C-alpha positions as CSV (number, residue, x, y, z in Angstrom):
1,X,15.8,34.5,-10.4
2,X,12.5,36.4,-10.2
3,X,12.5,36.6,-14.0
4,X,12.9,32.8,-14.1
5,X,10.1,32.3,-11.5
6,X,7.7,34.6,-13.5
7,X,8.4,32.6,-16.8
8,X,7.9,29.4,-15.1
9,X,4.5,30.8,-13.2
10,X,3.1,31.7,-16.7
11,X,4.1,28.4,-18.3
12,X,1.0,26.3,-18.6
13,X,2.7,23.1,-17.6
14,X,3.5,24.4,-14.1
15,X,-0.2,25.6,-13.5
16,X,-1.0,22.5,-11.3
17,X,2.4,22.8,-9.4
18,X,1.7,26.5,-8.5
19,X,-1.9,25.6,-7.6
20,X,-0.7,22.9,-5.1
21,X,2.0,25.3,-3.6
22,X,-0.7,27.9,-3.2
23,X,-2.9,25.4,-1.4
24,X,0.0,24.4,0.9
25,X,0.6,28.1,1.6
26,X,-3.0,28.9,2.5
27,X,-3.3,25.8,4.8
28,X,-0.1,26.5,6.7
29,X,-1.7,28.5,9.6
30,X,-4.3,25.8,10.1
31,X,-1.7,23.1,10.2
32,X,0.4,25.1,12.5
33,X,-2.5,25.6,14.9
34,X,-3.5,22.0,14.7
35,X,0.1,21.0,15.7
36,X,0.0,23.5,18.8
37,X,-3.2,21.9,20.0
38,X,-2.0,18.3,19.5
39,X,1.3,19.3,21.5
40,X,-0.7,20.7,24.5
41,X,-3.2,17.7,24.6
42,X,0.0,15.6,24.5
43,X,1.5,17.5,27.2
44,X,-1.7,17.3,29.3
45,X,-1.9,13.5,29.1
46,X,1.8,13.1,29.5
47,X,1.7,14.9,32.8
48,X,-1.3,12.9,33.9
49,X,0.3,9.5,32.9
50,X,3.5,10.5,34.6
51,X,1.9,11.3,37.7
52,X,-0.5,8.4,37.9
53,X,1.7,5.6,36.2
54,X,5.3,6.5,36.9
55,X,4.9,7.6,40.4
56,X,2.6,4.8,41.6
57,X,3.9,2.8,44.6
58,X,2.5,-0.5,42.9
59,X,5.3,-0.4,40.3
60,X,8.0,0.3,42.9
61,X,7.0,-2.6,45.1
62,X,6.9,-4.8,42.0
63,X,10.5,-3.8,41.1
64,X,11.6,-4.3,44.6
65,X,10.1,-7.8,44.7
66,X,11.5,-8.6,41.3
67,X,15.2,-7.4,42.5
68,X,15.0,-9.4,45.8
69,X,13.8,-12.5,43.9
70,X,16.6,-12.2,41.4
71,X,19.2,-12.1,44.2
72,X,17.7,-14.9,46.3
73,X,15.9,-17.1,43.8
74,X,16.2,-18.3,40.2
75,X,14.9,-16.6,37.1
76,X,11.9,-18.9,36.8
77,X,10.6,-18.3,40.3
78,X,10.6,-14.4,39.9
79,X,7.8,-12.4,38.8
80,X,8.3,-10.4,35.5
81,X,9.9,-6.8,36.2
82,X,7.6,-3.8,35.5
83,X,9.2,-2.7,32.2
84,X,6.6,-0.2,30.9
85,X,6.1,2.3,33.5
86,X,9.7,2.6,34.2
87,X,10.9,2.8,30.7
88,X,8.2,4.6,28.7
89,X,6.6,6.8,31.5
90,X,9.5,7.9,33.6
91,X,9.4,11.6,33.0
92,X,7.2,14.1,31.1
93,X,9.3,14.3,27.9
94,X,9.6,10.4,27.9
95,X,5.9,10.1,28.2
96,X,5.2,12.6,25.6
97,X,7.4,10.7,23.2
98,X,5.7,7.4,24.1
99,X,2.1,9.1,23.7
100,X,3.4,10.5,20.3
101,X,4.3,7.1,19.1
102,X,1.1,5.5,20.2
103,X,-0.9,8.2,18.5
104,X,1.1,8.0,15.3
105,X,1.2,4.1,15.3
106,X,5.1,4.0,15.6
107,X,6.8,0.8,16.8
108,X,6.6,1.8,20.5
109,X,5.2,-1.7,21.6
110,X,8.1,-3.9,20.5
111,X,9.0,-4.8,24.1
112,X,5.3,-5.6,25.1
């Protein structure tokens, strides 16, 4: 196996491939530490959003209003339920996933 790798390495047709692999190997530590920093920033903002958004009394009162209206009234008379805080920001891991989807441009806003 090593003999085959040595033969392929010295073949001029594979020079660009080994150059790309060497560049990927040399940039791996930088990519690793960048991912660690992004994780900690995401964790920091997820904790902040979970405390300020998911635990806010405003959304609990809106949910109670919506539930009471759905029992006593019709659908057309009721205010909309607060979907976003309870669905996307209910815990730190759920908030981290939501923030990661926002940061990467994933389809997080389908319900909005």
